[in-house]
C-alpha positions as MATLAB code, in Angstrom:
seq = 'MTLSLVQSQEANDGCAGETKIERYWLFSLVCLGVWLFIALAMDLSLYAYNKSFSFPVTPYALGVPLINSLVWGVLTPIVIRVTLRYPIEKVNVTSRTLGYMLSGVVLTIVHVIIRGLIFPVRNPVTHQTSPLCFSLFKNLFLADVVEDIFEIYVPIVVVGLSISYYRRLKNKELRASELAAELARAQLQALKNQLQPHFLFNAMHSISELMFEDVKAADKMMTRLSDFLRMTLDNEAAQETSLCTELELVDGYLQIERIRLGDRLTVDEEIDPTTLDARVPHLLLQPIVENAIRHGISHRLRDGTIHITSRHDGTFLYLTVSDNGTGLSTTTTDGYRDGVGLTTTRKRLRALYGDDQELDIRNMLSTSGVEVCMKIPLSYDQVGDASSQGETRE';
ca = [
       0.000    0.000    0.000;
       2.840    2.366    0.878;
       4.523    1.589   -2.434;
       1.261    2.316   -4.256;
       0.907    5.647   -2.480;
       4.490    6.580   -3.349;
       3.967    5.584   -6.982;
       0.716    7.543   -7.089;
       2.426   10.611   -5.638;
       5.283   10.285   -8.122;
       2.762   10.008  -10.961;
       0.970   13.121   -9.730;
       4.244   15.004   -9.422;
       5.188   13.873  -12.929;
       1.873   15.069  -14.351;
       2.266   18.389  -12.557;
       5.777   18.768  -13.951;
       4.590   17.997  -17.468;
       1.780   20.532  -17.082;
       4.241   23.225  -15.985;
       6.504   22.483  -18.958;
       3.557   22.653  -21.347;
       2.460   25.963  -19.838;
       5.977   27.360  -20.122;
       6.230   26.480  -23.796;
       2.764   27.853  -24.458;
       3.692   31.085  -22.683;
       6.938   31.244  -24.680;
       5.018   30.911  -27.941;
       2.648   33.684  -26.849;
       5.600   35.973  -26.046;
       7.190   35.194  -29.399;
       3.922   35.932  -31.167;
       3.597   39.281  -29.394;
       7.110   40.293  -30.365;
       6.569   39.207  -33.977;
       3.453   41.380  -34.051;
       5.518   44.303  -32.734;
       8.159   43.660  -35.423;
       5.499   43.574  -38.131;
       4.012   46.846  -36.869;
       7.467   48.484  -36.825;
       8.222   47.265  -40.351;
       4.907   48.568  -41.665;
       5.515   51.904  -39.979;
       9.066   52.085  -41.374;
       7.880   51.121  -44.863;
       5.115   53.762  -44.832;
       7.523   56.416  -43.547;
      10.175   55.722  -46.191;
       7.576   55.590  -48.947;
       6.127   58.943  -47.929;
       9.558   60.584  -48.366;
      10.576   58.433  -51.356;
      13.376   56.825  -49.367;
      14.540   53.394  -50.492;
      13.238   50.462  -48.463;
      15.790   47.644  -48.215;
      15.218   44.119  -46.908;
      18.039   44.717  -44.449;
      16.262   47.689  -42.857;
      13.097   45.638  -42.520;
      15.013   42.690  -41.088;
      16.576   44.556  -38.147;
      13.299   44.957  -36.143;
      12.429   41.338  -36.898;
      15.743   40.033  -35.539;
      15.567   42.230  -32.427;
      12.011   41.055  -31.760;
      12.981   37.401  -32.164;
      15.792   37.814  -29.637;
      13.537   39.528  -27.106;
      10.822   36.982  -27.811;
      13.220   34.314  -26.536;
      14.463   36.386  -23.562;
      11.059   37.617  -22.362;
       9.831   34.278  -20.855;
      13.125   34.002  -18.970;
      12.708   37.487  -17.492;
       9.077   36.759  -16.523;
      10.059   33.511  -14.781;
      12.800   35.300  -12.834;
      10.385   38.006  -11.677;
       7.865   35.360  -10.579;
      10.591   33.531   -8.676;
      12.190   36.614   -7.115;
       9.565   39.338   -6.516;
      10.480   42.696   -5.001;
       9.245   42.994   -1.409;
       9.707   45.461    1.429;
      12.505   43.446    3.017;
      14.572   43.217   -0.193;
      13.534   46.225   -2.256;
      17.085   47.658   -2.476;
      18.965   44.452   -3.211;
      16.361   43.124   -5.661;
      16.146   46.453   -7.518;
      19.942   46.562   -7.917;
      19.881   42.923   -8.988;
      17.264   43.590  -11.640;
      19.172   46.599  -13.000;
      22.345   44.510  -13.197;
      20.332   41.771  -14.938;
      19.162   44.387  -17.441;
      22.748   45.180  -18.323;
      23.542   41.469  -18.690;
      20.511   40.902  -20.916;
      21.515   43.835  -23.094;
      24.941   42.236  -23.558;
      23.265   38.901  -24.403;
      20.948   40.685  -26.837;
      23.710   42.474  -28.754;
      25.862   39.328  -28.905;
      23.013   37.238  -30.344;
      22.071   40.122  -32.616;
      25.622   40.412  -33.958;
      26.044   36.667  -34.431;
      22.826   35.845  -36.278;
      22.383   38.992  -38.383;
      25.179   41.002  -40.073;
      25.745   44.546  -38.876;
      26.259   47.085  -41.632;
      27.999   50.414  -41.434;
      25.262   53.045  -42.009;
      27.711   55.207  -44.025;
      29.573   52.674  -46.164;
      26.828   49.991  -46.074;
      29.601   47.433  -45.616;
      29.228   44.495  -43.251;
      31.224   45.087  -40.068;
      33.516   42.257  -38.976;
      32.786   40.494  -35.677;
      35.061   42.010  -33.067;
      35.014   43.517  -29.590;
      34.640   47.016  -31.006;
      31.500   46.002  -32.888;
      29.782   44.548  -29.800;
      30.851   47.518  -27.701;
      29.285   49.951  -30.157;
      26.094   47.849  -30.338;
      25.918   47.800  -26.547;
      26.354   51.551  -26.219;
      23.769   52.144  -28.931;
      21.163   49.773  -27.423;
      21.701   49.810  -23.642;
      19.306   52.677  -22.825;
      16.579   51.445  -25.167;
      16.981   47.793  -24.118;
      16.856   48.517  -20.382;
      14.310   51.306  -20.050;
      12.062   50.729  -23.063;
      12.064   46.924  -23.164;
      13.536   45.238  -20.080;
      11.941   47.423  -17.382;
       8.401   47.094  -18.860;
       8.852   43.309  -19.015;
       9.943   43.275  -15.354;
       6.935   45.415  -14.408;
       4.609   42.981  -16.186;
       6.253   40.014  -14.475;
       6.072   41.618  -11.021;
       2.426   42.549  -11.647;
       1.641   38.918  -12.491;
       3.532   37.809   -9.375;
       1.671   40.209   -7.076;
      -1.680   39.276   -8.651;
      -1.036   35.565   -8.162;
       0.028   36.100   -4.564;
      -3.079   38.190   -3.914;
      -5.350   35.519   -5.424;
      -3.588   32.783   -3.438;
      -3.980   34.838   -0.271;
      -7.677   35.341   -0.974;
      -8.051   31.623   -1.728;
      -6.328   30.638    1.528;
      -8.494   33.106    3.449;
     -11.602   31.691    1.771;
     -10.544   28.128    2.561;
      -9.839   29.038    6.191;
     -13.209   30.782    6.470;
     -14.971   27.775    4.957;
     -13.111   25.411    7.272;
     -14.023   27.567   10.265;
     -17.665   27.636    9.167;
     -17.677   23.848    8.802;
     -16.146   23.456   12.253;
     -18.714   25.821   13.758;
     -21.589   24.003   12.041;
     -20.295   20.650   13.226;
     -19.937   21.973   16.774;
     -23.518   23.272   16.693;
     -24.760   19.993   15.282;
     -22.905   18.044   17.967;
     -24.706   20.075   20.633;
     -28.056   18.670   19.484;
     -27.194   14.998   19.884;
     -26.191   15.017   23.593;
     -29.180   17.273   24.306;
     -31.590   14.796   22.726;
     -29.813   11.788   24.235;
     -30.075   13.267   27.740;
     -33.815   13.857   27.314;
     -34.388   10.379   25.881;
     -32.462    8.641   28.651;
     -34.386   10.663   31.222;
     -37.677    9.493   29.691;
     -36.491    5.862   29.695;
     -35.437    6.070   33.338;
     -38.896    7.371   34.276;
     -40.608    4.657   32.213;
     -38.573    1.914   33.919;
     -40.675    2.319   37.080;
     -43.966    2.091   35.148;
     -43.436   -0.360   32.279;
     -40.176   -2.263   31.942;
     -41.099   -3.809   28.566;
     -41.986   -0.408   27.177;
     -38.724    1.024   28.497;
     -36.804   -1.834   26.864;
     -38.622   -1.248   23.582;
     -37.901    2.471   23.854;
     -34.209    1.692   24.362;
     -34.241   -0.415   21.182;
     -35.896    2.383   19.212;
     -33.344    4.817   20.637;
     -30.539    2.581   19.401;
     -32.074    2.536   15.904;
     -32.498    6.287   15.951;
     -28.898    6.908   17.003;
     -27.718    4.573   14.247;
     -29.672    6.612   11.694;
     -28.148    9.788   13.121;
     -24.593    8.434   12.977;
     -25.058    7.326    9.363;
     -25.266   11.031    8.447;
     -22.972   12.365   11.158;
     -20.612   14.189    8.788;
     -23.380   15.605    6.580;
     -24.589   19.138    7.224;
     -27.437   18.810    4.713;
     -29.672   15.971    3.623;
     -32.901   15.500    1.690;
     -36.207   16.363    3.314;
     -37.293   12.756    2.770;
     -34.333   11.486    4.818;
     -34.957   14.110    7.475;
     -38.603   13.012    7.770;
     -37.485    9.402    8.145;
     -35.256   10.527   11.010;
     -38.196   12.341   12.609;
     -40.290    9.179   12.226;
     -37.603    7.242   14.085;
     -37.732    9.763   16.900;
     -41.544    9.724   16.992;
     -41.514    5.940   17.354;
     -39.626    6.449   20.604;
     -42.091    9.042   21.873;
     -45.135    6.955   20.892;
     -43.979    4.248   23.275;
     -44.018    6.755   26.124;
     -47.099    8.757   25.156;
     -49.206    6.084   23.472;
     -52.526    7.349   22.103;
     -51.838   10.831   23.454;
     -49.651   11.526   20.397;
     -50.902   11.782   16.818;
     -48.758   13.001   13.941;
     -50.265   14.569   10.842;
     -47.998   15.254    7.879;
     -48.882   17.381    4.847;
     -45.802   17.136    2.666;
     -45.654   18.563   -0.843;
     -44.209   15.709   -2.932;
     -42.083   18.151   -4.929;
     -40.171   19.035   -1.740;
     -39.101   15.514   -0.724;
     -35.766   15.798   -2.558;
     -35.113   19.358   -1.380;
     -31.971   19.934    0.659;
     -32.444   20.729    4.357;
     -30.007   20.894    7.300;
     -29.517   17.512    8.917;
     -31.318   17.323   12.295;
     -33.428   20.378   11.474;
     -36.886   19.023   12.282;
     -36.103   16.625   15.145;
     -35.323   19.285   17.808;
     -38.384   21.291   16.680;
     -40.640   18.221   17.007;
     -38.998   17.347   20.331;
     -39.799   20.814   21.682;
     -43.387   20.489   20.476;
     -43.778   17.231   22.407;
     -42.024   18.403   25.573;
     -43.681   21.821   25.828;
     -47.012   21.035   24.177;
     -48.147   17.430   23.812;
     -46.724   16.096   27.114;
     -49.002   18.471   29.031;
     -52.158   17.080   27.406;
     -53.993   14.064   28.773;
     -55.299   13.042   25.316;
     -55.612   13.999   21.657;
     -52.177   15.572   21.271;
     -51.422   16.333   17.630;
     -48.286   17.440   15.831;
     -48.722   18.796   12.317;
     -45.748   18.878    9.919;
     -46.066   20.615    6.546;
     -43.794   21.506    3.647;
     -44.263   23.607    0.522;
     -42.214   25.783   -1.814;
     -42.657   28.748   -4.132;
     -39.827   27.886   -6.525;
     -37.295   29.947   -4.587;
     -37.738   29.058   -0.918;
     -38.741   25.948    0.992;
     -41.264   26.489    3.792;
     -41.463   24.032    6.716;
     -43.932   24.233    9.591;
     -44.198   22.231   12.801;
     -47.238   22.953   14.974;
     -48.877   21.380   18.009;
     -52.174   21.738   19.831;
     -50.658   22.239   23.266;
     -51.340   25.046   25.698;
     -49.435   27.637   23.705;
     -46.829   30.128   24.869;
     -47.129   32.386   27.847;
     -44.660   35.235   28.428;
     -42.420   33.133   30.634;
     -42.764   30.064   28.466;
     -41.810   32.002   25.347;
     -38.505   33.092   26.875;
     -37.652   29.609   27.982;
     -38.840   28.117   24.725;
     -36.772   30.472   22.617;
     -33.654   30.107   24.727;
     -33.685   26.291   24.685;
     -30.676   24.414   23.360;
     -32.539   22.932   20.403;
     -34.021   26.119   18.982;
     -31.031   28.316   19.797;
     -28.683   25.896   18.054;
     -31.052   25.534   15.098;
     -31.163   29.315   14.654;
     -27.368   29.511   14.659;
     -27.071   26.674   12.143;
     -29.573   28.257    9.760;
     -27.761   31.584    9.988;
     -24.383   29.920    9.376;
     -25.682   27.919    6.396;
     -27.889   30.474    4.658;
     -27.046   33.888    6.097;
     -29.977   36.266    5.761;
     -31.829   33.973    3.328;
     -33.581   32.115    6.147;
     -36.202   32.633    8.809;
     -37.340   30.794   11.936;
     -40.429   32.167   13.668;
     -42.226   30.867   16.760;
     -45.745   32.013   17.498;
     -48.996   30.959   19.107;
     -51.634   29.510   16.817;
     -54.385   32.033   16.064;
     -57.262   29.675   15.304;
     -56.523   26.993   17.927;
     -54.341   26.524   20.958;
     -50.761   25.472   20.500;
     -47.508   26.693   19.027;
     -46.373   26.991   15.419;
     -42.726   27.012   14.303;
     -42.271   28.291   10.738;
     -38.999   27.965    8.831;
     -37.950   29.358    5.456;
     -34.732   28.289    3.701;
     -33.481   28.518    0.076;
     -34.868   25.780   -2.159;
     -32.212   23.537   -3.681;
     -31.971   20.002   -5.010;
     -29.129   17.538   -5.447;
     -30.044   17.062   -9.106;
     -31.385   19.673  -11.484;
     -34.756   18.687  -12.801;
     -38.441   19.308  -12.740;
     -39.453   19.555   -9.138;
     -42.968   18.465   -9.927;
     -41.763   15.020  -10.909;
     -39.738   14.351   -7.755;
     -41.084   12.221   -4.936;
     -44.507   10.856   -4.106;
     -47.161   12.196   -1.777;
     -46.352   11.428    1.834;
     -49.311   10.628    4.076;
];
């Protein structure tokens, strides 16, 4: 296995190296093309100028810009790579600036040497080809050094440093974005982990109370709790799941509560079939339903009902959990709102969706009881016609 990992890493490194080489050659061809375009523009300008004054246009005069452009077309990628490798920063601004100026002088020497070797230099007065000697290269250097450094080399360095600074800025923004996303994931996971011990404590407390009344029912409740926790752990790492899966999780929880409450608990679901595949936060409904049972249904002697609905308008998904309990008094509202389940759910919704979410708790107007209304952005795992997804849930 270790050997396979090493071979895989070597293969990845090899592919990365090949990609870098391909990019370098592609960049070199682009630089050469740019310089050839500049040479063509200079030749056209020179030809038009000479024609306007009836000056002779010789192939040699047109060839000089072409040769100079070809030389700089080869040198430009090298300069860009050096600037990317050695950018000027606050800590080295003096030394790097001096180094780049010295490099400009060296490149000018390289330019005039290549220029003299591959293309003959003619005396502008006698039109005779000058022999290759130290004096020739010295004169070429003195004639080209200012233009090569300040009109060609310095702009190339500026372009290279600009690319370097831009890449560093983008990498910095990317690292900051990745750190922010990682922090958000950690915060969401921490909030989600708060819900599980809270529910487990309440469930174990209910089982301990039931042990003194009905041992078989308590044992059955423990089995249902085990199944529910297994369902929860199957999606432990997921922050979002489908509404269908979330409703199955709620059903698992309700099976536990039905053992304790018996006929006192009735659940009525009105689920739009086009919302079953919609994405919702994992463990969104369970703490809401748990609060409805603890603060509403458990206080009734009979006919306790929890109503769960879902619908959408094409942009947002609307979920409602209501009960027919005693409703909220002033003191109950404070405690209800500040509970672990609802407080954590609010924080999770805000972390996942920002301002594109709502969670409202209010007393029912037509009947007694409490209604919890949630609004989150509508999204699906797969793009398709929402009307064809899912079947009616009864």
